[in-house]
C-alpha positions as CSV (number, residue, x, y, z in Angstrom):
1,M,-5.8,-20.4,38.4
2,S,-5.1,-19.3,34.5
3,A,-1.1,-18.3,34.5
4,L,-2.2,-15.4,32.7
5,V,-5.0,-14.0,35.2
6,K,-2.7,-14.3,38.0
7,R,0.1,-12.3,36.5
8,V,-2.3,-9.7,35.0
9,L,-3.6,-9.7,38.9
10,D,-0.1,-9.3,39.7
11,V,1.1,-6.6,37.2
12,V,-1.4,-4.3,37.7
13,L,-1.6,-4.5,41.5
14,A,1.8,-4.0,41.7
15,A,2.0,-1.0,39.4
16,T,-0.7,0.8,41.2
17,G,0.8,0.0,44.8
18,L,4.2,1.9,43.7
19,L,2.3,4.6,42.1
20,L,0.3,5.4,45.3
21,L,2.9,4.4,48.0
22,T,5.8,6.6,46.5
23,P,5.9,9.3,48.4
24,L,5.9,7.1,51.7
25,L,8.6,5.1,49.7
26,A,10.6,8.3,49.4
27,V,10.2,8.8,53.2
28,V,11.5,5.2,54.3
29,W,14.3,5.5,52.1
30,V,15.6,8.6,53.3
31,A,15.0,7.6,57.0
32,V,16.9,4.4,56.4
33,R,20.1,6.3,55.2
34,L,20.1,9.1,56.8
35,T,20.0,6.8,60.9
36,S,22.4,4.1,59.7
37,P,25.5,4.3,57.0
38,G,24.8,2.0,54.1
39,P,22.3,1.5,51.1
40,A,18.7,2.4,51.6
41,V,17.8,-0.7,49.7
42,F,18.8,-4.1,51.0
43,R,20.1,-6.9,47.7
44,Q,20.3,-10.6,48.7
45,E,19.3,-13.4,46.0
46,R,16.7,-15.9,46.8
47,L,15.3,-18.7,45.2
48,G,12.1,-18.4,43.4
49,R,10.2,-20.9,41.1
50,D,11.8,-23.8,40.1
51,E,14.4,-23.1,42.4
52,K,15.6,-20.3,40.1
53,P,17.7,-17.5,41.5
54,F,17.1,-13.8,41.5
55,T,17.9,-10.7,42.9
56,M,15.1,-10.0,45.8
57,Y,14.6,-5.9,47.5
58,K,14.4,-5.0,51.0
59,F,14.5,-2.0,52.2
60,R,17.5,-2.4,55.2
61,S,16.6,-3.0,58.0
62,M,19.7,-4.1,59.7
63,T,23.5,-2.5,59.8
64,A,25.2,-2.6,56.8
65,G,27.6,-5.9,56.4
66,A,25.9,-7.7,59.7
67,A,27.1,-11.3,60.2
68,D,24.2,-13.6,59.6
69,G,26.1,-16.9,62.0
70,A,23.6,-16.6,64.6
71,H,20.2,-16.2,62.5
72,R,21.9,-19.2,60.7
73,A,21.7,-21.5,63.4
74,Y,18.1,-20.2,64.5
75,V,17.0,-21.2,61.5
76,R,18.7,-25.1,61.7
77,A,17.3,-25.1,65.2
78,M,13.7,-24.1,64.0
79,L,14.1,-26.8,60.7
80,T,14.8,-29.4,63.1
81,G,11.1,-28.8,64.6
82,A,12.5,-27.0,67.6
83,E,10.0,-24.1,69.5
84,P,11.0,-20.7,69.5
85,R,13.3,-20.3,72.4
86,Q,11.3,-18.2,74.9
87,G,11.5,-14.2,74.1
88,D,12.0,-14.8,70.6
89,S,9.1,-14.8,67.6
90,G,8.8,-17.7,66.0
91,L,9.2,-17.6,61.8
92,Y,12.5,-16.6,61.1
93,K,12.8,-14.3,63.4
94,L,15.0,-13.1,66.7
95,E,13.9,-10.8,69.5
96,R,16.5,-8.3,70.3
97,D,18.5,-8.9,67.3
98,P,21.6,-6.6,67.9
99,R,21.8,-6.8,63.9
100,V,18.7,-4.5,63.3
101,T,18.4,-1.0,63.5
102,R,16.0,1.4,65.6
103,V,14.1,2.2,62.2
104,G,14.6,-1.2,60.5
105,G,12.4,-2.4,64.0
106,W,9.7,0.0,63.1
107,L,10.0,-1.3,59.5
108,R,10.1,-5.1,60.0
109,R,7.1,-4.5,62.5
110,T,5.2,-2.6,60.0
111,S,6.3,-5.2,56.8
112,L,7.3,-1.5,55.3
113,D,10.5,-3.6,54.7
114,E,9.3,-5.6,51.8
115,L,7.4,-2.7,49.7
116,P,10.6,-2.8,47.1
117,Q,9.3,-6.1,46.3
118,L,6.6,-4.9,44.5
119,V,9.6,-4.2,42.2
120,N,10.3,-8.0,42.3
121,V,6.5,-8.6,41.3
122,L,6.6,-6.3,38.3
123,R,9.7,-8.2,37.1
124,G,8.2,-11.2,37.4
125,D,10.9,-12.7,39.9
126,M,7.6,-12.6,42.7
127,S,3.6,-12.8,42.8
128,L,2.1,-10.9,45.0
129,V,0.8,-14.2,46.7
130,G,3.2,-17.4,47.2
131,P,5.3,-18.7,49.1
132,R,8.1,-17.1,51.1
133,P,11.5,-16.3,49.1
134,V,14.2,-18.4,50.7
135,L,18.0,-18.5,50.9
136,A,19.9,-21.2,48.9
137,W,21.3,-22.4,52.4
138,E,17.6,-22.8,53.8
139,A,16.2,-24.7,50.6
140,E,19.0,-27.3,51.1
141,L,17.7,-28.4,54.6
142,F,13.9,-29.1,53.1
143,T,12.4,-32.1,52.4
144,A,11.5,-33.7,49.4
145,Q,8.3,-32.5,50.5
146,Q,8.7,-29.1,51.6
147,R,10.6,-28.6,48.3
148,T,7.5,-29.2,46.0
149,R,6.7,-25.0,47.3
150,F,8.9,-24.4,44.3
151,A,6.4,-24.9,41.8
152,A,5.0,-21.8,42.5
153,R,6.7,-17.9,42.5
154,P,7.7,-16.9,45.9
155,G,4.8,-14.4,47.1
156,L,4.9,-10.8,49.0
157,T,2.4,-12.0,51.1
158,G,0.9,-15.9,51.6
159,L,-1.1,-18.3,53.4
160,W,1.5,-18.4,55.8
161,Q,1.9,-14.8,56.7
162,V,-2.1,-14.7,57.2
163,S,-1.8,-17.8,59.5
164,G,0.1,-16.3,62.4
165,R,3.7,-16.0,61.6
166,A,4.6,-14.1,64.1
167,R,4.7,-18.0,66.2
168,L,4.8,-20.2,63.6
169,T,7.6,-22.4,63.7
170,M,9.5,-22.6,60.2
171,P,8.1,-26.6,59.5
172,Q,4.6,-25.4,60.7
173,A,5.1,-22.4,57.6
174,L,7.0,-24.7,54.9
175,A,3.7,-26.9,55.4
176,L,1.2,-23.8,54.8
177,D,3.7,-23.3,51.8
178,V,2.9,-26.6,50.1
179,E,-0.8,-26.2,51.0
180,Y,-0.9,-22.9,49.0
181,V,1.0,-24.9,46.1
182,R,-1.9,-27.4,46.2
183,R,-4.5,-25.7,46.7
184,Q,-3.6,-22.7,44.2
185,S,-6.9,-20.5,43.3
186,L,-7.7,-17.2,42.0
187,W,-10.1,-17.2,45.1
188,L,-7.6,-18.1,47.6
189,D,-5.5,-15.5,46.5
190,L,-7.8,-12.9,46.7
191,T,-8.4,-13.9,50.4
192,I,-4.9,-14.3,51.1
193,L,-4.3,-10.5,49.8
194,A,-8.2,-9.2,51.3
195,R,-6.8,-11.0,55.2
196,T,-2.9,-9.5,55.1
197,L,-3.9,-5.6,55.7
198,P,-6.0,-7.0,58.8
199,A,-2.9,-9.1,59.7
200,L,-0.1,-6.6,59.7
201,R,-3.1,-4.4,61.7
202,R,-3.0,-6.8,64.4
203,G,1.0,-7.4,64.1
204,T,0.0,-10.8,63.6
205,A,1.8,-10.9,59.6
């Protein structure tokens, strides 16, 4: 797939999305600010293409300054191929996480917390479709094959997201990232974009 065509598609759709979703973004921003102390937008360093760091944006869904020890332990267990504990939601997520605010839980279920990443797409840090942007300490646990996922820009949505993300283990999700990089094409991107909204409605993305 032409990198230029992919970039033009990213810019046009991300800019259109931000324009159309401005009222919703404003409502979410106010809801986050009014219901818990701290900034509405959460900034975190993630790894992009070729493992280059960038600042990723999300609506804050956790209490400000929350510790991440439990999450790190969970991710490390998942990367060994362990099955999710009973009651946990699979890929990267813990159920009944006390760090998640009431509004944050709703944002996560609807994936509205991800919308600020449209700005990352416009900046060229991310693409609309690609592997999930990961943390540096997560990448340190990847195998050599799993690290080939960094050959593409991370995405707002991806093959893993429309393939049952809610119950995937992390090795399964990383395998889908690698598969996406291997199969990259305009048709695959359009197919994933078309499958994303139905997956969100079903609660599987």
